[in-house]
The first five atom37 places (N, CA, C, CB, O) and aatype in JSON, in Angstrom:
{
  "aatype": [12, 15, 19, 12, 6, 3, 10, 9, 6, 9, 2, 14, 11, 9, 12, 19, 7, 11, 14, 19, 9, 11, 7, 16, 1, 9, 16, 19, 3, 10, 9, 10, 6, 11, 10, 0, 0, 7, 6, 16, 19, 6, 3, 9, 10, 2, 15, 18, 14, 8, 10, 3, 1, 16, 5, 9, 10, 0, 4, 10, 6, 18, 0, 8, 1, 15, 9, 15, 15, 3, 13, 19, 13, 14, 13, 19, 1, 6, 16, 0],
  "atom_mask": [
    [1, 1, 1, 1, 1],
    [1, 1, 1, 1, 1],
    [1, 1, 1, 1, 1],
    [1, 1, 1, 1, 1],
    [1, 1, 1, 1, 1],
    [1, 1, 1, 1, 1],
    [1, 1, 1, 1, 1],
    [1, 1, 1, 1, 1],
    [1, 1, 1, 1, 1],
    [1, 1, 1, 1, 1],
    [1, 1, 1, 1, 1],
    [1, 1, 1, 1, 1],
    [1, 1, 1, 1, 1],
    [1, 1, 1, 1, 1],
    [1, 1, 1, 1, 1],
    [1, 1, 1, 1, 1],
    [1, 1, 1, 0, 1],
    [1, 1, 1, 1, 1],
    [1, 1, 1, 1, 1],
    [1, 1, 1, 1, 1],
    [1, 1, 1, 1, 1],
    [1, 1, 1, 1, 1],
    [1, 1, 1, 0, 1],
    [1, 1, 1, 1, 1],
    [1, 1, 1, 1, 1],
    [1, 1, 1, 1, 1],
    [1, 1, 1, 1, 1],
    [1, 1, 1, 1, 1],
    [1, 1, 1, 1, 1],
    [1, 1, 1, 1, 1],
    [1, 1, 1, 1, 1],
    [1, 1, 1, 1, 1],
    [1, 1, 1, 1, 1],
    [1, 1, 1, 1, 1],
    [1, 1, 1, 1, 1],
    [1, 1, 1, 1, 1],
    [1, 1, 1, 1, 1],
    [1, 1, 1, 0, 1],
    [1, 1, 1, 1, 1],
    [1, 1, 1, 1, 1],
    [1, 1, 1, 1, 1],
    [1, 1, 1, 1, 1],
    [1, 1, 1, 1, 1],
    [1, 1, 1, 1, 1],
    [1, 1, 1, 1, 1],
    [1, 1, 1, 1, 1],
    [1, 1, 1, 1, 1],
    [1, 1, 1, 1, 1],
    [1, 1, 1, 1, 1],
    [1, 1, 1, 1, 1],
    [1, 1, 1, 1, 1],
    [1, 1, 1, 1, 1],
    [1, 1, 1, 1, 1],
    [1, 1, 1, 1, 1],
    [1, 1, 1, 1, 1],
    [1, 1, 1, 1, 1],
    [1, 1, 1, 1, 1],
    [1, 1, 1, 1, 1],
    [1, 1, 1, 1, 1],
    [1, 1, 1, 1, 1],
    [1, 1, 1, 1, 1],
    [1, 1, 1, 1, 1],
    [1, 1, 1, 1, 1],
    [1, 1, 1, 1, 1],
    [1, 1, 1, 1, 1],
    [1, 1, 1, 1, 1],
    [1, 1, 1, 1, 1],
    [1, 1, 1, 1, 1],
    [1, 1, 1, 1, 1],
    [1, 1, 1, 1, 1],
    [1, 1, 1, 1, 1],
    [1, 1, 1, 1, 1],
    [1, 1, 1, 1, 1],
    [1, 1, 1, 1, 1],
    [1, 1, 1, 1, 1],
    [1, 1, 1, 1, 1],
    [1, 1, 1, 1, 1],
    [1, 1, 1, 1, 1],
    [1, 1, 1, 1, 1],
    [1, 1, 1, 1, 1]
  ],
  "atom_positions": [
    [[3.97, -15.29, 11.04], [4.04, -14.26, 10.01], [2.64, -14.07, 9.41], [5.08, -14.65, 8.9], [1.95, -15.04, 9.1]],
    [[2.24, -12.82, 9.25], [0.92, -12.52, 8.7], [0.98, -12.54, 7.17], [0.42, -11.15, 9.2], [2.05, -12.57, 6.57]],
    [[-0.19, -12.53, 6.57], [-0.29, -12.45, 5.11], [0.42, -11.2, 4.62], [-1.77, -12.45, 4.64], [1.12, -11.23, 3.6]],
    [[0.24, -10.1, 5.35], [0.88, -8.86, 4.94], [2.39, -9.02, 4.85], [0.53, -7.73, 5.91], [3.02, -8.56, 3.9]],
    [[2.98, -9.67, 5.83], [4.43, -9.83, 5.84], [4.91, -10.71, 4.7], [4.88, -10.41, 7.17], [6.05, -10.59, 4.25]],
    [[4.05, -11.6, 4.22], [4.4, -12.44, 3.07], [4.29, -11.67, 1.75], [3.5, -13.67, 3.03], [4.94, -12.04, 0.77]],
    [[3.48, -10.61, 1.71], [3.14, -9.96, 0.45], [3.69, -8.55, 0.27], [1.68, -9.91, 0.32], [3.73, -8.04, -0.85]],
    [[4.12, -7.92, 1.35], [4.65, -6.55, 1.28], [6.12, -6.59, 1.68], [3.84, -5.57, 2.21], [6.5, -7.23, 2.66]],
    [[6.95, -5.88, 0.92], [8.37, -5.83, 1.27], [8.89, -4.4, 1.22], [9.19, -6.72, 0.33], [8.37, -3.54, 0.51]],
    [[9.92, -4.18, 2.01], [10.63, -2.91, 1.99], [12.09, -3.24, 1.72], [10.46, -2.11, 3.35], [12.75, -3.93, 2.49]],
    [[12.57, -2.72, 0.6], [13.93, -3.0, 0.16], [14.49, -1.7, -0.4], [13.99, -4.16, -0.9], [13.93, -1.14, -1.34]],
    [[15.58, -1.21, 0.17], [16.13, 0.07, -0.3], [16.49, 0.07, -1.79], [17.35, 0.42, 0.51], [16.64, 1.14, -2.38]],
    [[16.63, -1.1, -2.4], [16.98, -1.19, -3.81], [15.74, -1.15, -4.72], [17.77, -2.45, -4.08], [15.87, -1.09, -5.94]],
    [[14.55, -1.2, -4.12], [13.31, -1.19, -4.9], [12.51, 0.04, -4.5], [12.49, -2.49, -4.68], [12.13, 0.2, -3.34]],
    [[12.24, 0.91, -5.47], [11.44, 2.12, -5.25], [11.93, 2.93, -4.05], [9.97, 1.74, -5.05], [11.12, 3.45, -3.27]],
    [[13.22, 3.04, -3.91], [13.88, 3.83, -2.87], [13.42, 3.43, -1.46], [13.59, 5.32, -3.09], [13.38, 4.26, -0.55]],
    [[13.09, 2.16, -1.28], [12.73, 1.67, 0.04], [11.28, 1.84, 0.43], [0.0, 0.0, 0.0], [10.91, 1.53, 1.56]],
    [[10.44, 2.33, -0.49], [9.0, 2.41, -0.17], [8.45, 1.0, -0.08], [8.23, 3.25, -1.24], [8.93, 0.11, -0.78]],
    [[7.45, 0.78, 0.76], [6.83, -0.55, 0.79], [6.13, -0.85, -0.53], [5.82, -0.65, 1.96], [5.38, -0.03, -1.05]],
    [[6.4, -2.04, -1.06], [5.84, -2.46, -2.34], [5.21, -3.85, -2.19], [6.93, -2.47, -3.44], [5.49, -4.59, -1.25]],
    [[4.36, -4.18, -3.15], [3.86, -5.54, -3.23], [5.02, -6.39, -3.73], [2.59, -5.65, -4.17], [5.6, -6.09, -4.78]],
    [[5.35, -7.45, -3.0], [6.5, -8.29, -3.35], [6.43, -8.73, -4.81], [6.57, -9.51, -2.44], [5.38, -9.09, -5.32]],
    [[7.59, -8.69, -5.45], [7.71, -9.12, -6.82], [7.25, -8.09, -7.84], [0.0, 0.0, 0.0], [7.2, -8.37, -9.04]],
    [[6.91, -6.89, -7.35], [6.46, -5.81, -8.23], [7.18, -4.53, -7.84], [4.92, -5.63, -8.17], [7.94, -4.49, -6.87]],
    [[6.91, -3.5, -8.6], [7.35, -2.15, -8.24], [6.12, -1.3, -7.93], [8.2, -1.51, -9.39], [6.16, -0.08, -8.03]],
    [[5.03, -1.96, -7.56], [3.79, -1.26, -7.22], [3.82, -0.96, -5.73], [2.52, -2.12, -7.61], [3.84, -1.87, -4.9]],
    [[3.81, 0.33, -5.41], [3.93, 0.74, -4.02], [2.58, 0.66, -3.3], [4.48, 2.17, -3.93], [1.51, 0.77, -3.89]],
    [[2.69, 0.44, -1.99], [1.5, 0.43, -1.15], [0.79, 1.78, -1.26], [1.87, 0.13, 0.34], [-0.44, 1.82, -1.34]],
    [[1.54, 2.87, -1.28], [0.9, 4.18, -1.34], [0.14, 4.39, -2.66], [1.93, 5.28, -1.16], [-0.86, 5.11, -2.67]],
    [[0.58, 3.79, -3.75], [-0.17, 3.89, -5.01], [-1.53, 3.2, -4.87], [0.63, 3.26, -6.17], [-2.55, 3.74, -5.3]],
    [[-1.53, 2.02, -4.27], [-2.79, 1.3, -4.08], [-3.71, 2.09, -3.16], [-2.52, -0.11, -3.49], [-4.9, 2.21, -3.43]],
    [[-3.17, 2.63, -2.08], [-3.99, 3.42, -1.15], [-4.53, 4.68, -1.81], [-3.17, 3.79, 0.1], [-5.67, 5.07, -1.59]],
    [[-3.7, 5.32, -2.64], [-4.12, 6.52, -3.35], [-5.3, 6.2, -4.28], [-2.95, 7.11, -4.16], [-6.27, 6.96, -4.35]],
    [[-5.22, 5.08, -4.98], [-6.29, 4.69, -5.89], [-7.58, 4.4, -5.12], [-5.88, 3.46, -6.71], [-8.66, 4.8, -5.54]],
    [[-7.47, 3.7, -4.0], [-8.66, 3.42, -3.18], [-9.25, 4.71, -2.62], [-8.31, 2.46, -2.04], [-10.47, 4.87, -2.61]],
    [[-8.39, 5.62, -2.16], [-8.86, 6.9, -1.62], [-9.54, 7.75, -2.68], [-7.7, 7.67, -1.0], [-10.42, 8.55, -2.37]],
    [[-9.13, 7.57, -3.94], [-9.72, 8.34, -5.04], [-11.05, 7.73, -5.5], [-8.74, 8.41, -6.21], [-11.7, 8.27, -6.4]],
    [[-11.44, 6.63, -4.88], [-12.73, 6.04, -5.21], [-12.69, 4.81, -6.09], [0.0, 0.0, 0.0], [-13.73, 4.23, -6.41]],
    [[-11.48, 4.4, -6.49], [-11.39, 3.18, -7.29], [-11.72, 1.99, -6.38], [-9.97, 3.02, -7.93], [-11.42, 1.99, -5.19]],
    [[-12.34, 0.99, -6.97], [-12.66, -0.21, -6.21], [-11.51, -1.21, -6.36], [-14.0, -0.84, -6.7], [-10.63, -1.05, -7.21]],
    [[-11.53, -2.23, -5.53], [-10.54, -3.29, -5.65], [-10.62, -3.89, -7.06], [-10.76, -4.39, -4.57], [-9.6, -4.19, -7.67]],
    [[-11.84, -4.05, -7.56], [-12.01, -4.61, -8.9], [-11.4, -3.7, -9.97], [-13.5, -4.82, -9.19], [-10.8, -4.19, -10.92]],
    [[-11.54, -2.38, -9.8], [-10.93, -1.43, -10.74], [-9.41, -1.62, -10.77], [-11.28, 0.03, -10.35], [-8.8, -1.66, -11.84]],
    [[-8.82, -1.73, -9.59], [-7.36, -1.88, -9.49], [-6.93, -3.21, -10.12], [-6.9, -1.81, -8.01], [-5.93, -3.27, -10.84]],
    [[-7.68, -4.27, -9.85], [-7.34, -5.58, -10.41], [-7.47, -5.57, -11.93], [-8.23, -6.66, -9.82], [-6.71, -6.26, -12.61]],
    [[-8.41, -4.81, -12.45], [-8.53, -4.69, -13.91], [-7.36, -3.92, -14.5], [-9.85, -4.0, -14.28], [-6.89, -4.24, -15.6]],
    [[-6.87, -2.91, -13.78], [-5.73, -2.12, -14.26], [-4.41, -2.88, -14.11], [-5.64, -0.81, -13.5], [-3.48, -2.68, -14.9]],
    [[-4.33, -3.74, -13.12], [-3.11, -4.5, -12.82], [-3.48, -5.98, -12.73], [-2.43, -4.0, -11.49], [-3.56, -6.53, -11.63]],
    [[-3.71, -6.63, -13.87], [-4.22, -8.01, -13.86], [-3.28, -9.03, -13.23], [-4.52, -8.43, -15.26], [-3.7, -10.15, -12.91]],
    [[-2.01, -8.67, -13.03], [-1.08, -9.59, -12.39], [-1.19, -9.56, -10.86], [0.35, -9.27, -12.81], [-0.55, -10.36, -10.18]],
    [[-2.0, -8.63, -10.33], [-2.24, -8.58, -8.88], [-3.47, -9.42, -8.54], [-2.44, -7.12, -8.41], [-4.26, -9.77, -9.4]],
    [[-3.6, -9.73, -7.24], [-4.81, -10.39, -6.78], [-5.36, -9.66, -5.56], [-4.54, -11.87, -6.47], [-4.69, -8.82, -4.96]],
    [[-6.56, -10.0, -5.2], [-7.27, -9.34, -4.1], [-6.47, -9.4, -2.8], [-8.65, -10.0, -3.89], [-6.43, -8.42, -2.05]],
    [[-5.83, -10.52, -2.53], [-5.06, -10.67, -1.29], [-3.94, -9.64, -1.2], [-4.48, -12.08, -1.19], [-3.66, -9.14, -0.11]],
    [[-3.31, -9.31, -2.31], [-2.25, -8.31, -2.31], [-2.8, -6.92, -2.0], [-1.52, -8.31, -3.65], [-2.17, -6.14, -1.3]],
    [[-3.97, -6.62, -2.54], [-4.59, -5.32, -2.26], [-4.96, -5.23, -0.78], [-5.86, -5.12, -3.15], [-4.73, -4.2, -0.14]],
    [[-5.52, -6.29, -0.24], [-5.87, -6.3, 1.18], [-4.63, -6.22, 2.06], [-6.68, -7.56, 1.52], [-4.69, -5.66, 3.16]],
    [[-3.52, -6.78, 1.61], [-2.27, -6.67, 2.37], [-1.81, -5.22, 2.45], [-1.17, -7.53, 1.73], [-1.24, -4.8, 3.46]],
    [[-2.06, -4.44, 1.4], [-1.74, -3.0, 1.43], [-2.56, -2.3, 2.49], [-1.99, -2.35, 0.04], [-2.05, -1.44, 3.21]],
    [[-3.83, -2.66, 2.6], [-4.69, -2.06, 3.63], [-4.22, -2.48, 5.02], [-6.15, -2.48, 3.41], [-4.22, -1.66, 5.95]],
    [[-3.84, -3.73, 5.17], [-3.33, -4.18, 6.47], [-2.06, -3.42, 6.84], [-3.05, -5.7, 6.44], [-1.89, -3.02, 7.99]],
    [[-1.17, -3.21, 5.86], [0.05, -2.45, 6.11], [-0.28, -1.04, 6.59], [0.92, -2.39, 4.83], [0.29, -0.55, 7.57]],
    [[-1.22, -0.4, 5.9], [-1.62, 0.96, 6.29], [-2.21, 0.97, 7.7], [-2.65, 1.53, 5.29], [-1.89, 1.84, 8.5]],
    [[-3.04, 0.01, 7.99], [-3.65, -0.07, 9.32], [-2.58, -0.22, 10.4], [-4.65, -1.24, 9.4], [-2.6, 0.49, 11.41]],
    [[-1.66, -1.14, 10.19], [-0.6, -1.33, 11.18], [0.28, -0.09, 11.31], [0.26, -2.54, 10.82], [0.76, 0.23, 12.4]],
    [[0.49, 0.6, 10.21], [1.34, 1.79, 10.24], [0.73, 2.9, 11.08], [1.59, 2.29, 8.83], [1.43, 3.56, 11.85]],
    [[-0.57, 3.12, 10.95], [-1.18, 4.23, 11.69], [-1.68, 3.82, 13.07], [-2.33, 4.8, 10.91], [-2.08, 4.68, 13.86]],
    [[-1.66, 2.54, 13.38], [-2.08, 2.13, 14.71], [-0.89, 2.0, 15.66], [-2.85, 0.81, 14.65], [-1.04, 1.49, 16.77]],
    [[0.28, 2.45, 15.22], [1.46, 2.42, 16.08], [1.35, 3.54, 17.12], [2.76, 2.57, 15.24], [0.4, 4.32, 17.12]],
    [[2.33, 3.61, 17.99], [2.3, 4.6, 19.06], [2.46, 6.02, 18.57], [3.37, 4.29, 20.05], [1.98, 6.95, 19.22]],
    [[3.12, 6.21, 17.43], [3.34, 7.56, 16.92], [2.6, 7.73, 15.6], [4.85, 7.84, 16.74], [2.76, 6.94, 14.68]],
    [[1.81, 8.78, 15.53], [1.08, 9.1, 14.31], [1.54, 10.48, 13.85], [-0.47, 9.05, 14.52], [1.56, 11.42, 14.65]],
    [[1.89, 10.6, 12.58], [2.3, 11.9, 12.06], [1.09, 12.81, 11.96], [2.99, 11.74, 10.69], [0.07, 12.41, 11.4]],
    [[1.19, 14.03, 12.48], [0.05, 14.95, 12.39], [-0.2, 15.38, 10.95], [0.3, 16.19, 13.26], [0.72, 15.47, 10.14]],
    [[-1.45, 15.62, 10.65], [-1.84, 16.07, 9.32], [-1.71, 17.58, 9.29], [-3.29, 15.62, 8.96], [-2.37, 18.28, 10.06]],
    [[-0.87, 18.09, 8.4], [-0.64, 19.52, 8.31], [-1.18, 19.99, 6.97], [0.87, 19.86, 8.46], [-0.82, 19.46, 5.92]],
    [[-2.05, 21.0, 7.01], [-2.59, 21.57, 5.78], [-1.78, 22.8, 5.43], [-4.09, 21.92, 5.94], [-1.54, 23.68, 6.26]],
    [[-1.36, 22.85, 4.19], [-0.63, 24.02, 3.73], [-1.65, 25.03, 3.21], [0.41, 23.64, 2.63], [-2.6, 24.67, 2.52]],
    [[-1.43, 26.28, 3.54], [-2.31, 27.33, 3.04], [-1.56, 28.17, 2.04], [-2.85, 28.21, 4.19], [-0.34, 28.36, 2.14]],
    [[-2.29, 28.67, 1.09], [-1.65, 29.48, 0.03], [-1.45, 30.9, 0.48], [-2.49, 29.47, -1.24], [-0.93, 31.72, -0.28]]
  ]
}
């Protein structure tokens, strides 16, 4: 079992089944959104002091494994 599997869970009773950091209601996509917006790991840890660096890195590992699978969802841009 990898670190990611120890730290990320998917449970239909928590956040409608979105992947979350175990023991929290903080979704992987929230962490990824913050990183994509330019926040650093340190910024996130300051905002969520009950998290640690390993949990943030587990979110990145989850994302990596998700997009390195055989099927990737195409990016569709909506036009106005």
